[in-house]
C-alpha positions in Angstrom: 92.4 108.5 131.0 91.1 107.1 127.8 90.8 109.5 124.9 87.4 110.1 123.5 87.0 109.5 119.8 84.8 111.9 117.8 82.9 110.8 114.7 83.4 112.6 111.4 79.9 114.0 111.8 80.7 115.5 115.2 83.9 117.1 113.9 82.2 118.5 110.9 79.3 119.8 113.1 81.7 121.6 115.4 83.5 123.3 112.5 80.2 124.3 110.9 78.9 125.7 114.2 82.0 128.0 114.4 81.7 129.0 110.8 78.1 130.0 111.3 79.0 132.4 114.0 78.9 130.5 117.2 81.8 131.4 119.4 84.7 128.9 119.5 84.5 128.9 123.3 80.8 127.9 123.2 81.5 125.2 120.6 84.3 123.7 122.6 82.4 123.8 125.9 79.4 122.0 124.3 81.6 119.4 122.7 83.7 118.9 125.8 87.0 119.6 123.9 89.8 122.0 124.4 90.3 125.0 122.1 93.6 123.4 121.0 91.7 120.4 119.8 89.2 122.6 117.9 91.9 124.5 116.2 93.7 121.3 115.3 90.5 120.0 113.7 90.0 123.3 111.9 93.6 123.2 110.5 93.3 119.6 109.4 89.7 119.4 108.2 88.9 123.0 107.1 86.6 123.1 104.1 85.9 119.3 104.1 82.5 117.7 104.2 81.7 114.7 106.3 82.6 112.3 103.5 86.0 113.8 103.0 86.8 113.8 106.7 85.7 110.1 106.9 87.9 109.2 103.9 90.9 111.1 105.3 90.6 109.3 108.7 90.3 106.0 106.9 93.5 106.7 104.9 95.4 107.8 107.9 94.4 104.6 109.8 95.4 102.5 106.8 98.7 104.4 106.5 99.4 103.7 110.2 98.8 100.0 109.8 101.0 99.8 106.7 103.9 101.6 108.4 103.6 99.0 111.3 103.6 96.2 108.8 106.7 97.6 107.0 108.5 97.9 110.3 107.6 94.3 111.3 108.7 92.9 107.9 111.9 94.8 108.0 112.7 93.3 111.4 111.9 89.8 110.2 114.1 90.3 107.1 117.0 91.5 109.3 116.7 88.5 111.6 116.6 86.1 108.7 119.7 87.7 107.2 121.5 87.4 110.5 120.6 83.7 110.6 121.8 83.1 107.1 125.1 84.8 107.8 125.5 82.8 110.9 125.4 85.7 113.4 122.8 84.1 115.6 
């Protein structure tokens, strides 16, 4: 089953709804998310506006890509070192 992605606006809206007094159960039911997801968002994005949430998500995605690039380059380096040393 494919995970649904929520926009920064949707996340911020859900958190604002709960802050304004709407029951968490009601917010999660309307959004179609679990309470666990809601509380994870709350822990991660508490006090952030839409712009900050968007920026955080962009930075996390960039970090993920950079980590993958480092892993790929490390593997390439190791293979080249093995070739130079005559191990392959």
